N, CA, C and O atoms as CSV, one atom per row, in Angstrom:
chain,resi,resn,atom,element,x,y,z
A,1,MET,N,N,210.228,156.491,194.314
A,1,MET,CA,C,209.505,155.349,194.202
A,1,MET,C,C,210.154,154.378,193.434
A,1,MET,O,O,210.593,154.707,192.332
A,2,LEU,N,N,210.288,153.198,193.855
A,2,LEU,CA,C,210.962,151.937,193.098
A,2,LEU,C,C,210.017,151.694,192.085
A,2,LEU,O,O,208.798,151.755,192.247
A,3,ASN,N,N,210.712,151.362,190.832
A,3,ASN,CA,C,209.930,150.807,189.776
A,3,ASN,C,C,210.625,149.763,189.175
A,3,ASN,O,O,211.780,149.893,188.770
A,4,ILE,N,N,209.892,148.591,189.084
A,4,ILE,CA,C,210.228,147.431,188.444
A,4,ILE,C,C,209.372,146.998,187.266
A,4,ILE,O,O,208.175,146.731,187.381
A,5,SER,N,N,210.014,146.948,186.190
A,5,SER,CA,C,209.352,146.924,184.937
A,5,SER,C,C,208.477,145.580,184.790
A,5,SER,O,O,208.736,144.612,185.505
A,6,GLY,N,N,207.366,145.541,183.782
A,6,GLY,CA,C,206.548,144.322,183.841
A,6,GLY,C,C,207.124,143.328,183.076
A,6,GLY,O,O,208.077,143.607,182.350
A,7,ILE,N,N,206.609,142.025,183.145
A,7,ILE,CA,C,207.059,141.118,182.438
A,7,ILE,C,C,206.104,140.355,181.228
A,7,ILE,O,O,204.877,140.292,181.292
A,8,SER,N,N,206.782,139.895,180.320
A,8,SER,CA,C,205.980,139.491,179.214
A,8,SER,C,C,205.446,138.113,179.273
A,8,SER,O,O,204.451,137.817,178.611
A,9,GLU,N,N,206.035,137.275,180.009
A,9,GLU,CA,C,205.548,135.897,180.165
A,9,GLU,C,C,206.195,135.412,181.435
A,9,GLU,O,O,207.382,135.581,181.715
A,10,GLY,N,N,205.258,134.763,182.214
A,10,GLY,CA,C,205.821,134.268,183.630
A,10,GLY,C,C,204.715,134.370,184.762
A,10,GLY,O,O,203.500,134.335,184.569
A,11,ILE,N,N,205.330,134.494,185.915
A,11,ILE,CA,C,204.199,134.662,187.000
A,11,ILE,C,C,204.620,135.891,187.878
A,11,ILE,O,O,205.738,136.400,187.801
A,12,VAL,N,N,203.706,136.291,188.653
A,12,VAL,CA,C,203.922,137.207,189.891
A,12,VAL,C,C,203.359,136.845,190.985
A,12,VAL,O,O,202.133,136.742,191.009
A,13,LEU,N,N,204.038,136.606,191.987
A,13,LEU,CA,C,203.598,136.181,193.385
A,13,LEU,C,C,203.263,137.134,194.178
A,13,LEU,O,O,204.182,137.824,194.619
A,14,ASP,N,N,202.247,137.361,194.473
A,14,ASP,CA,C,201.746,138.746,195.279
A,14,ASP,C,C,201.252,138.302,196.703
A,14,ASP,O,O,201.063,137.127,197.017
A,15,HIS,N,N,201.089,139.262,197.431
A,15,HIS,CA,C,200.461,139.063,198.732
A,15,HIS,C,C,201.500,137.894,199.749
A,15,HIS,O,O,201.177,137.000,200.532
A,16,ILE,N,N,202.644,138.338,199.355
A,16,ILE,CA,C,203.414,137.132,200.252
A,16,ILE,C,C,203.802,138.048,201.636
A,16,ILE,O,O,204.178,139.220,201.620
A,17,GLN,N,N,203.621,137.253,202.751
A,17,GLN,CA,C,203.951,137.876,203.953
A,17,GLN,C,C,205.327,138.481,203.916
A,17,GLN,O,O,206.287,137.872,203.445
A,18,ALA,N,N,205.406,139.752,204.450
A,18,ALA,CA,C,206.634,140.357,204.533
A,18,ALA,C,C,207.790,139.563,205.244
A,18,ALA,O,O,207.632,138.966,206.308
A,19,GLY,N,N,208.877,139.616,204.596
A,19,GLY,CA,C,209.925,138.878,205.057
A,19,GLY,C,C,210.227,137.427,204.512
A,19,GLY,O,O,211.317,136.865,204.623
A,20,ARG,N,N,209.203,136.950,203.960
A,20,ARG,CA,C,209.050,135.429,203.438
A,20,ARG,C,C,209.552,134.948,202.043
A,20,ARG,O,O,209.721,133.800,201.633
A,21,SER,N,N,209.771,136.321,201.343
A,21,SER,CA,C,210.035,136.115,200.022
A,21,SER,C,C,211.554,135.103,199.737
A,21,SER,O,O,211.565,134.193,198.909
A,22,MET,N,N,212.484,135.391,200.393
A,22,MET,CA,C,213.689,134.484,200.257
A,22,MET,C,C,213.459,132.977,200.449
A,22,MET,O,O,213.973,132.191,199.653
A,23,GLU,N,N,212.710,132.544,201.470
A,23,GLU,CA,C,212.186,131.345,201.848
A,23,GLU,C,C,211.537,130.644,200.548
A,23,GLU,O,O,211.858,129.533,200.127
A,24,ILE,N,N,210.654,131.419,200.041
A,24,ILE,CA,C,209.949,131.122,198.768
A,24,ILE,C,C,210.944,130.875,197.731
A,24,ILE,O,O,210.946,129.796,197.137
A,25,TYR,N,N,211.859,131.866,197.448
A,25,TYR,CA,C,212.845,131.815,196.462
A,25,TYR,C,C,213.502,130.714,196.272
A,25,TYR,O,O,213.641,130.242,195.144
A,26,TYR,N,N,214.037,130.107,197.451
A,26,TYR,CA,C,214.821,128.808,197.771
A,26,TYR,C,C,213.954,127.554,197.524
A,26,TYR,O,O,214.328,126.640,196.788
A,27,HIS,N,N,212.703,127.564,198.220
A,27,HIS,CA,C,211.881,126.319,198.012
A,27,HIS,C,C,211.436,126.083,196.699
A,27,HIS,O,O,211.209,124.935,196.319
A,28,LEU,N,N,211.258,127.278,195.812
A,28,LEU,CA,C,210.742,127.136,194.594
A,28,LEU,C,C,211.964,126.704,193.652
A,28,LEU,O,O,211.742,126.364,192.490
A,29,GLY,N,N,213.266,126.724,194.184
A,29,GLY,CA,C,214.336,126.430,193.355
A,29,GLY,C,C,214.593,127.461,192.248
A,29,GLY,O,O,214.868,127.145,191.091
A,30,LEU,N,N,214.475,128.806,192.728
A,30,LEU,CA,C,214.440,129.863,191.703
A,30,LEU,C,C,216.080,130.329,191.557
A,30,LEU,O,O,216.493,131.002,190.612
A,31,ASP,N,N,216.871,129.871,192.605
A,31,ASP,CA,C,218.218,130.061,192.474
A,31,ASP,C,C,218.891,129.329,191.600
A,31,ASP,O,O,220.012,129.669,191.223
A,32,LYS,N,N,218.225,128.124,191.129
A,32,LYS,CA,C,218.826,127.244,190.284
A,32,LYS,C,C,218.336,127.388,188.774
A,32,LYS,O,O,218.744,126.659,187.870
A,33,MET,N,N,217.472,128.351,188.622
A,33,MET,CA,C,217.025,128.686,187.234
A,33,MET,C,C,217.648,129.635,186.654
A,33,MET,O,O,218.345,130.424,187.292
A,34,GLU,N,N,217.483,129.700,185.305
A,34,GLU,CA,C,218.191,130.660,184.592
A,34,GLU,C,C,217.288,131.760,183.904
A,34,GLU,O,O,217.258,131.978,182.693
A,35,CYS,N,N,216.546,132.427,184.892
A,35,CYS,CA,C,215.714,133.239,184.190
A,35,CYS,C,C,215.623,134.417,185.139
A,35,CYS,O,O,216.153,134.307,186.244
A,36,PRO,N,N,214.985,135.557,184.797
A,36,PRO,CA,C,215.146,136.806,185.438
A,36,PRO,C,C,214.060,136.607,186.582
A,36,PRO,O,O,212.993,136.052,186.318
A,37,VAL,N,N,214.305,136.994,187.645
A,37,VAL,CA,C,213.652,136.992,188.947
A,37,VAL,C,C,213.862,138.530,189.780
A,37,VAL,O,O,214.944,139.052,190.049
A,38,ALA,N,N,212.647,139.005,190.053
A,38,ALA,CA,C,212.606,140.166,190.891
A,38,ALA,C,C,212.051,140.001,192.024
A,38,ALA,O,O,210.879,139.632,192.094
A,39,ILE,N,N,212.976,140.304,193.364
A,39,ILE,CA,C,212.320,140.131,194.518
A,39,ILE,C,C,211.850,141.416,195.027
A,39,ILE,O,O,212.712,142.285,194.893
A,40,ILE,N,N,210.834,141.801,195.535
A,40,ILE,CA,C,210.359,143.073,196.237
A,40,ILE,C,C,210.009,143.015,197.689
A,40,ILE,O,O,208.911,142.564,198.015
A,41,LYS,N,N,210.894,143.455,198.620
A,41,LYS,CA,C,210.521,143.207,199.847
A,41,LYS,C,C,209.953,144.482,200.709
A,41,LYS,O,O,210.549,145.554,200.599
A,42,ASN,N,N,208.954,144.394,201.454
A,42,ASN,CA,C,208.583,145.274,202.222
A,42,ASN,C,C,207.788,146.282,201.432
A,42,ASN,O,O,207.787,147.452,201.813
A,43,ALA,N,N,207.120,145.924,200.379
A,43,ALA,CA,C,206.189,146.764,199.487
A,43,ALA,C,C,205.047,147.345,200.408
A,43,ALA,O,O,204.702,146.652,201.365
A,44,ARG,N,N,204.457,148.516,200.203
A,44,ARG,CA,C,203.306,148.975,200.803
A,44,ARG,C,C,202.105,148.299,200.370
A,44,ARG,O,O,201.918,148.125,199.166
A,45,SER,N,N,201.193,147.861,201.316
A,45,SER,CA,C,200.047,147.048,200.760
A,45,SER,C,C,198.968,147.721,201.662
A,45,SER,O,O,199.181,148.057,202.827
A,46,ASN,N,N,197.842,147.874,201.032
A,46,ASN,CA,C,196.636,148.413,201.698
A,46,ASN,C,C,196.062,147.407,202.513
A,46,ASN,O,O,195.588,147.689,203.613
A,47,LEU,N,N,196.069,146.113,202.002
A,47,LEU,CA,C,195.592,145.003,202.779
A,47,LEU,C,C,196.259,144.450,203.671
A,47,LEU,O,O,195.730,143.924,204.650
A,48,MET,N,N,197.677,144.490,203.443
A,48,MET,CA,C,198.655,143.691,204.550
A,48,MET,C,C,199.387,144.589,205.361
A,48,MET,O,O,199.972,144.252,206.391
A,49,GLY,N,N,199.352,145.831,204.856
A,49,GLY,CA,C,200.365,146.908,205.593
A,49,GLY,C,C,201.644,146.844,204.803
A,49,GLY,O,O,201.976,147.749,204.037
A,50,ARG,N,N,202.442,145.620,205.030
A,50,ARG,CA,C,203.726,145.422,204.165
A,50,ARG,C,C,203.624,144.019,203.680
A,50,ARG,O,O,203.021,143.117,204.261
A,51,LYS,N,N,204.276,143.923,202.550
A,51,LYS,CA,C,204.107,142.597,201.765
A,51,LYS,C,C,205.483,142.516,200.904
A,51,LYS,O,O,206.222,143.476,200.692
A,52,ASP,N,N,205.661,141.340,200.503
A,52,ASP,CA,C,206.713,140.927,199.375
A,52,ASP,C,C,206.030,140.463,198.151
A,52,ASP,O,O,204.919,139.933,198.162
A,53,ILE,N,N,206.812,140.706,196.986
A,53,ILE,CA,C,206.460,140.270,195.728
A,53,ILE,C,C,207.625,139.635,194.994
A,53,ILE,O,O,208.783,140.052,195.034
A,54,ILE,N,N,207.155,138.492,194.260
A,54,ILE,CA,C,208.277,137.942,193.538
A,54,ILE,C,C,207.809,137.897,192.171
A,54,ILE,O,O,206.669,137.498,191.932
A,55,LYS,N,N,208.638,138.294,191.200
A,55,LYS,CA,C,208.165,138.272,189.614
A,55,LYS,C,C,209.311,137.301,189.055
A,55,LYS,O,O,210.500,137.419,189.350
A,56,VAL,N,N,208.811,136.384,188.258
A,56,VAL,CA,C,209.521,135.463,187.672
A,56,VAL,C,C,209.253,135.485,186.080
A,56,VAL,O,O,208.089,135.419,185.684
A,57,GLU,N,N,210.269,135.573,185.214
A,57,GLU,CA,C,209.993,135.863,183.732
A,57,GLU,C,C,210.584,134.610,183.294
A,57,GLU,O,O,211.724,134.287,183.628
A,58,GLY,N,N,209.679,133.745,182.397
A,58,GLY,CA,C,210.043,132.759,181.613
A,58,GLY,C,C,209.273,131.603,181.888
A,58,GLY,O,O,208.303,131.745,182.632
A,59,PRO,N,N,209.579,130.259,181.329
A,59,PRO,CA,C,208.697,129.346,181.375
A,59,PRO,C,C,208.366,128.463,182.820
A,59,PRO,O,O,209.303,128.178,183.566
A,60,LEU,N,N,207.164,128.116,183.101
A,60,LEU,CA,C,206.809,127.732,184.505
A,60,LEU,C,C,206.713,126.357,184.673
A,60,LEU,O,O,206.342,125.979,185.784
A,61,GLU,N,N,206.989,125.433,183.739
A,61,GLU,CA,C,206.840,124.002,183.672
A,61,GLU,C,C,207.494,123.494,185.073
A,61,GLU,O,O,206.837,122.845,185.887
A,62,ASN,N,N,208.899,123.867,185.275
A,62,ASN,CA,C,209.641,123.303,186.435
A,62,ASN,C,C,209.343,123.774,187.845
A,62,ASN,O,O,210.002,123.363,188.800
A,63,LEU,N,N,208.292,124.685,187.978
A,63,LEU,CA,C,208.060,125.154,189.340
A,63,LEU,C,C,207.125,124.388,190.100
A,63,LEU,O,O,206.102,124.008,189.531
A,64,ASP,N,N,207.307,124.126,191.209
A,64,ASP,CA,C,206.266,123.156,192.166
A,64,ASP,C,C,205.658,124.293,192.978
A,64,ASP,O,O,206.218,124.827,193.936
A,65,LEU,N,N,204.484,124.603,192.510
A,65,LEU,CA,C,203.536,125.747,193.229
A,65,LEU,C,C,202.928,125.144,194.274
A,65,LEU,O,O,202.269,125.885,195.005
A,66,ASP,N,N,202.977,123.988,194.538
A,66,ASP,CA,C,202.283,123.391,195.850
A,66,ASP,C,C,202.828,123.688,197.065
A,66,ASP,O,O,202.144,123.662,198.088
A,67,VAL,N,N,204.240,124.028,197.063
A,67,VAL,CA,C,205.032,124.300,198.293
A,67,VAL,C,C,204.516,125.769,198.643
A,67,VAL,O,O,204.624,126.135,199.813
A,68,LEU,N,N,203.973,126.612,197.720
A,68,LEU,CA,C,203.512,127.859,198.107
A,68,LEU,C,C,202.141,127.823,198.932
A,68,LEU,O,O,201.711,128.804,199.538
A,69,GLY,N,N,201.618,126.802,198.894
A,69,GLY,CA,C,200.210,126.495,199.599
A,69,GLY,C,C,200.705,126.114,201.035
A,69,GLY,O,O,200.081,126.575,201.991
A,70,TYR,N,N,201.626,125.422,201.218
A,70,TYR,CA,C,202.181,125.304,202.608
A,70,TYR,C,C,202.819,126.425,203.301
A,70,TYR,O,O,202.602,126.689,204.483
A,71,ILE,N,N,203.651,127.110,202.500
A,71,ILE,CA,C,204.384,128.250,203.077
A,71,ILE,C,C,203.471,129.403,203.569
A,71,ILE,O,O,203.574,129.964,204.659
A,72,ASP,N,N,202.557,129.672,202.592
A,72,ASP,CA,C,201.427,130.790,202.911
A,72,ASP,C,C,200.180,130.708,201.988
A,72,ASP,O,O,200.182,131.296,200.907
A,73,HIS,N,N,199.266,130.082,202.351
A,73,HIS,CA,C,198.142,129.979,201.254
A,73,HIS,C,C,197.407,131.211,200.954
A,73,HIS,O,O,196.435,131.136,200.202
A,74,ASN,N,N,197.728,132.241,201.413
A,74,ASN,CA,C,197.258,133.433,201.196
A,74,ASN,C,C,197.790,134.285,199.914
A,74,ASN,O,O,197.283,135.319,199.480
A,75,ILE,N,N,198.887,133.629,199.434
A,75,ILE,CA,C,199.709,134.266,198.377
A,75,ILE,C,C,198.714,134.141,196.982
A,75,ILE,O,O,197.951,133.197,196.774
A,76,THR,N,N,198.897,135.254,196.131
A,76,THR,CA,C,198.131,135.265,194.932
A,76,THR,C,C,199.075,134.882,193.817
A,76,THR,O,O,200.162,135.460,193.793
A,77,ILE,N,N,198.808,134.009,192.919
A,77,ILE,CA,C,199.573,133.876,191.834
A,77,ILE,C,C,199.011,134.076,190.642
A,77,ILE,O,O,198.026,133.447,190.255
A,78,ASN,N,N,199.825,135.306,189.732
A,78,ASN,CA,C,199.041,135.826,188.722
A,78,ASN,C,C,199.927,135.286,187.600
A,78,ASN,O,O,201.157,135.335,187.606
A,79,ILE,N,N,199.178,134.774,186.654
A,79,ILE,CA,C,200.052,134.058,185.643
A,79,ILE,C,C,199.917,135.211,184.352
A,79,ILE,O,O,198.842,135.766,184.124
A,80,ILE,N,N,201.039,135.458,183.625
A,80,ILE,CA,C,201.204,136.532,182.716
A,80,ILE,C,C,201.666,135.891,181.390
A,80,ILE,O,O,202.575,135.070,181.269
A,81,ARG,N,N,200.850,136.429,180.372
A,81,ARG,CA,C,201.224,136.118,179.139
A,81,ARG,C,C,201.048,137.309,178.151
A,81,ARG,O,O,200.067,138.039,178.290
A,82,ASP,N,N,201.826,137.508,177.297
A,82,ASP,CA,C,201.851,138.725,176.383
A,82,ASP,C,C,201.682,139.982,177.354
A,82,ASP,O,O,200.856,140.851,177.078
A,83,SER,N,N,202.434,140.056,178.432
A,83,SER,CA,C,202.433,141.152,179.457
A,83,SER,C,C,201.032,141.497,180.006
A,83,SER,O,O,200.738,142.607,180.450
A,84,VAL,N,N,200.134,140.364,179.928
A,84,VAL,CA,C,198.783,140.671,180.648
A,84,VAL,C,C,198.348,139.457,181.528
A,84,VAL,O,O,198.470,138.284,181.177
A,85,ILE,N,N,197.860,139.855,182.635
A,85,ILE,CA,C,197.318,138.859,183.606
A,85,ILE,C,C,196.338,137.940,182.929
A,85,ILE,O,O,195.297,138.465,182.534
A,86,VAL,N,N,196.497,136.702,182.741
A,86,VAL,CA,C,195.506,136.027,182.071
A,86,VAL,C,C,194.687,134.979,183.091
A,86,VAL,O,O,193.620,134.414,182.854
A,87,GLU,N,N,195.502,134.893,184.282
A,87,GLU,CA,C,194.839,133.929,185.232
A,87,GLU,C,C,195.300,134.302,186.543
A,87,GLU,O,O,196.503,134.549,186.639
A,88,LYS,N,N,194.483,134.405,187.715
A,88,LYS,CA,C,194.834,134.532,188.861
A,88,LYS,C,C,194.477,133.273,189.861
A,88,LYS,O,O,193.313,132.879,189.929
A,89,LYS,N,N,195.401,132.729,190.545
A,89,LYS,CA,C,195.198,131.540,191.160
A,89,LYS,C,C,195.291,131.691,192.656
A,89,LYS,O,O,196.234,132.273,193.193
A,90,ARG,N,N,194.349,131.186,193.273
A,90,ARG,CA,C,194.284,131.223,194.831
A,90,ARG,C,C,194.948,129.934,195.427
A,90,ARG,O,O,194.896,128.953,194.685
A,91,LEU,N,N,195.491,129.787,196.500
A,91,LEU,CA,C,196.099,128.656,196.904
A,91,LEU,C,C,195.339,127.981,198.233
A,91,LEU,O,O,194.597,128.647,198.955
A,92,LYS,N,N,195.562,126.886,198.402
A,92,LYS,CA,C,194.990,126.056,199.530
A,92,LYS,C,C,196.200,125.294,199.934
A,92,LYS,O,O,197.245,125.215,199.287
A,93,LEU,N,N,195.926,124.719,201.127
A,93,LEU,CA,C,197.024,123.699,201.835
A,93,LEU,C,C,197.176,122.531,200.902
A,93,LEU,O,O,196.151,122.011,200.462
A,94,PRO,N,N,198.335,122.075,200.563
A,94,PRO,CA,C,198.478,121.046,199.607
A,94,PRO,C,C,198.165,119.716,200.440
A,94,PRO,O,O,198.256,119.620,201.664
A,95,GLU,N,N,197.766,118.675,199.522
A,95,GLU,CA,C,197.348,117.406,200.393
A,95,GLU,C,C,198.632,116.608,200.701
A,95,GLU,O,O,198.629,115.766,201.598
A,96,ARG,N,N,199.624,116.844,200.032
A,96,ARG,CA,C,201.002,116.138,200.209
A,96,ARG,C,C,202.118,117.108,199.758
A,96,ARG,O,O,202.008,117.725,198.698
A,97,ILE,N,N,203.219,117.243,200.585
A,97,ILE,CA,C,204.320,117.988,200.304
A,97,ILE,C,C,205.568,117.106,200.526
A,97,ILE,O,O,205.555,116.184,201.343
A,98,THR,N,N,206.637,117.413,199.781
A,98,THR,CA,C,207.815,116.566,199.606
A,98,THR,C,C,209.086,117.531,199.713
A,98,THR,O,O,209.197,118.498,198.960
A,99,ASN,N,N,210.018,117.226,200.666
A,99,ASN,CA,C,211.137,117.950,201.028
A,99,ASN,C,C,211.052,119.325,201.309
A,99,ASN,O,O,211.923,120.154,201.046
A,100,VAL,N,N,209.890,119.553,201.895
A,100,VAL,CA,C,209.724,121.212,202.446
A,100,VAL,C,C,209.947,121.323,203.945
A,100,VAL,O,O,210.484,122.310,204.447
A,101,ILE,N,N,209.473,120.172,204.711
A,101,ILE,CA,C,209.647,120.259,205.940
A,101,ILE,C,C,210.384,118.676,206.222
A,101,ILE,O,O,210.239,117.775,205.395
A,102,HIS,N,N,211.034,118.520,207.260
A,102,HIS,CA,C,211.758,117.520,207.662
A,102,HIS,C,C,211.235,116.934,208.800
A,102,HIS,O,O,210.758,117.692,209.645
A,103,CYS,N,N,211.225,115.451,209.047
A,103,CYS,CA,C,210.740,114.749,210.327
A,103,CYS,C,C,211.849,114.964,211.235
A,103,CYS,O,O,213.052,114.940,210.978
A,104,ARG,N,N,211.135,115.223,212.569
A,104,ARG,CA,C,212.006,115.512,213.711
A,104,ARG,C,C,212.056,114.138,214.431
A,104,ARG,O,O,212.791,114.095,215.417
A,105,ASN,N,N,211.453,113.120,214.121
A,105,ASN,CA,C,211.616,111.895,214.841
A,105,ASN,C,C,212.986,111.165,214.607
A,105,ASN,O,O,213.224,110.665,213.508
A,106,PRO,N,N,213.801,111.108,215.544
A,106,PRO,CA,C,215.095,110.320,215.516
A,106,PRO,C,C,214.934,108.920,215.029
A,106,PRO,O,O,215.864,108.347,214.462
A,107,ARG,N,N,213.868,108.397,215.218
A,107,ARG,CA,C,213.492,106.941,214.851
A,107,ARG,C,C,212.966,106.714,213.419
A,107,ARG,O,O,212.863,105.569,212.979
A,108,CYS,N,N,212.648,107.749,212.721
A,108,CYS,CA,C,211.965,107.656,211.420
A,108,CYS,C,C,212.935,107.301,210.285
A,108,CYS,O,O,213.962,107.966,210.154
A,109,ILE,N,N,212.675,106.354,209.518
A,109,ILE,CA,C,213.429,105.820,208.519
A,109,ILE,C,C,214.320,107.008,207.749
A,109,ILE,O,O,215.492,106.860,207.403
A,110,THR,N,N,213.482,108.278,207.541
A,110,THR,CA,C,214.201,109.176,206.942
A,110,THR,C,C,215.467,109.924,207.610
A,110,THR,O,O,216.144,110.714,206.951
A,111,SER,N,N,215.738,109.628,208.942
A,111,SER,CA,C,216.919,110.035,209.605
A,111,SER,C,C,218.054,109.335,209.322
A,111,SER,O,O,219.177,109.841,209.304
A,112,ILE,N,N,217.750,107.931,209.052
A,112,ILE,CA,C,218.729,107.046,208.733
A,112,ILE,C,C,219.108,106.901,207.196
A,112,ILE,O,O,220.268,106.895,206.785
A,113,GLU,N,N,218.063,106.793,206.465
A,113,GLU,CA,C,218.136,106.582,204.976
A,113,GLU,C,C,218.051,108.186,204.271
A,113,GLU,O,O,217.003,108.604,203.778
A,114,GLN,N,N,219.194,108.912,204.309
A,114,GLN,CA,C,219.188,110.260,203.836
A,114,GLN,C,C,218.699,110.369,202.390
A,114,GLN,O,O,218.381,111.510,202.054
A,115,GLU,N,N,218.576,109.401,201.462
A,115,GLU,CA,C,218.237,109.373,200.047
A,115,GLU,C,C,216.630,109.655,199.932
A,115,GLU,O,O,216.095,110.328,199.050
A,116,LEU,N,N,216.041,109.052,200.919
A,116,LEU,CA,C,214.585,109.210,201.033
A,116,LEU,C,C,213.904,110.542,201.121
A,116,LEU,O,O,214.255,111.326,202.004
A,117,PRO,N,N,212.988,110.849,200.300
A,117,PRO,CA,C,212.522,112.114,200.461
A,117,PRO,C,C,211.539,112.318,201.613
A,117,PRO,O,O,210.787,111.399,201.941
A,118,ASP,N,N,211.525,113.513,202.242
A,118,ASP,CA,C,210.719,113.736,203.412
A,118,ASP,C,C,209.127,113.959,202.682
A,118,ASP,O,O,208.855,114.903,201.940
A,119,ILE,N,N,208.367,113.088,202.998
A,119,ILE,CA,C,206.963,113.460,202.425
A,119,ILE,C,C,205.964,113.363,203.652
A,119,ILE,O,O,205.980,112.510,204.539
A,120,PHE,N,N,205.207,114.286,203.521
A,120,PHE,CA,C,204.068,114.721,204.628
A,120,PHE,C,C,202.695,114.825,203.879
A,120,PHE,O,O,202.539,115.418,202.811
A,121,TYR,N,N,201.808,114.227,204.518
A,121,TYR,CA,C,200.409,114.616,203.967
A,121,TYR,C,C,199.415,115.347,205.135
A,121,TYR,O,O,199.475,115.213,206.357
A,122,LEU,N,N,198.537,116.115,204.376
A,122,LEU,CA,C,197.812,116.803,205.284
A,122,LEU,C,C,196.865,116.139,206.308
A,122,LEU,O,O,195.888,115.592,205.797
A,123,ALA,N,N,196.945,116.090,207.423
A,123,ALA,CA,C,196.174,115.330,208.515
A,123,ALA,C,C,195.068,116.047,208.851
A,123,ALA,O,O,194.062,115.347,208.972
A,124,ASP,N,N,194.919,117.229,209.044
A,124,ASP,CA,C,194.028,118.353,209.547
A,124,ASP,C,C,193.993,119.469,208.980
A,124,ASP,O,O,194.959,120.207,209.172
A,125,GLU,N,N,193.052,119.873,208.243
A,125,GLU,CA,C,193.141,121.202,207.331
A,125,GLU,C,C,192.764,122.217,208.385
A,125,GLU,O,O,193.361,123.293,208.358
A,126,LYS,N,N,191.939,122.027,209.217
A,126,LYS,CA,C,191.532,123.255,210.235
A,126,LYS,C,C,192.545,123.605,210.920
A,126,LYS,O,O,192.864,124.791,210.999
A,127,LYS,N,N,193.282,122.549,211.584
A,127,LYS,CA,C,194.462,122.719,212.351
A,127,LYS,C,C,195.807,123.005,211.798
A,127,LYS,O,O,196.838,123.236,212.430
A,128,GLU,N,N,195.611,122.946,210.383
A,128,GLU,CA,C,197.059,122.926,209.429
A,128,GLU,C,C,198.120,122.071,210.004
A,128,GLU,O,O,199.252,122.495,210.236
A,129,THR,N,N,197.705,120.771,210.245
A,129,THR,CA,C,198.582,119.890,210.630
A,129,THR,C,C,199.162,118.940,209.627
A,129,THR,O,O,198.311,118.635,208.791
A,130,TYR,N,N,200.307,118.379,209.432
A,130,TYR,CA,C,200.783,117.408,208.593
A,130,TYR,C,C,201.364,116.221,209.296
A,130,TYR,O,O,201.770,116.327,210.453
A,131,ARG,N,N,201.419,115.043,208.603
A,131,ARG,CA,C,202.017,113.915,209.270
A,131,ARG,C,C,202.871,113.171,208.271
A,131,ARG,O,O,202.607,113.003,207.080
A,132,CYS,N,N,204.050,112.702,209.004
A,132,CYS,CA,C,205.091,112.000,208.238
A,132,CYS,C,C,204.622,110.761,207.418
A,132,CYS,O,O,203.941,110.018,208.125
A,133,LEU,N,N,204.764,110.350,206.253
A,133,LEU,CA,C,204.291,109.508,205.566
A,133,LEU,C,C,204.904,108.104,206.227
A,133,LEU,O,O,204.212,107.107,206.436
A,134,TYR,N,N,206.187,108.196,206.490
A,134,TYR,CA,C,206.816,106.789,207.133
A,134,TYR,C,C,206.471,106.576,208.425
A,134,TYR,O,O,206.000,105.468,208.682
A,135,CYS,N,N,206.613,107.526,209.481
A,135,CYS,CA,C,206.421,107.196,210.781
A,135,CYS,C,C,205.146,107.896,211.446
A,135,CYS,O,O,204.849,107.634,212.611
A,136,ASP,N,N,204.421,108.769,210.697
A,136,ASP,CA,C,203.263,109.300,211.260
A,136,ASP,C,C,203.456,110.398,212.316
A,136,ASP,O,O,202.551,110.765,213.065
A,137,GLU,N,N,204.607,110.856,212.319
A,137,GLU,CA,C,205.092,111.852,213.321
A,137,GLU,C,C,204.123,113.364,212.852
A,137,GLU,O,O,204.032,113.749,211.686
A,138,LYS,N,N,203.561,113.959,213.871
A,138,LYS,CA,C,202.712,115.079,213.649
A,138,LYS,C,C,203.488,116.189,213.550
A,138,LYS,O,O,204.352,116.270,214.423
A,139,TYR,N,N,203.440,117.196,212.638
A,139,TYR,CA,C,204.088,118.550,212.540
A,139,TYR,C,C,202.987,119.650,212.166
A,139,TYR,O,O,202.337,119.708,211.122
A,140,GLY,N,N,202.939,120.414,213.150
A,140,GLY,CA,C,201.898,121.767,213.086
A,140,GLY,C,C,202.591,122.966,212.471
A,140,GLY,O,O,203.810,123.125,212.542
A,141,ARG,N,N,201.796,123.769,211.888
A,141,ARG,CA,C,202.424,124.908,211.384
A,141,ARG,C,C,202.468,126.109,212.246
A,141,ARG,O,O,203.012,127.138,211.844
């Protein structure tokens, strides 16, 4: 059995759909942070069958957790302080996401002006669709 030690301060992202942890790793910018990160892929789960887990030790100020709500709003965020879970957060679809998805409309200003951020807003929560802020192009999940 694989054993990954606990962390004293940081977060544990649990209930990640199996195989999605590397996508989350890059979207959160964990590859650019200088803190310990443990990625556990295909862990057994009674609830999900298989799941991924990410443990991040260190300060959390620089993490944009809204991206997690877009990628998979079933992820549980466990906040750890002094080696104890002090808070569990449930996610929801974010109202606005930046630079997570990119507009496919070739006439959109973001295809010409590369410096502009790709900003999408939640258009329909039930259908889980977003629209481009600039051209109103629809993007479904």
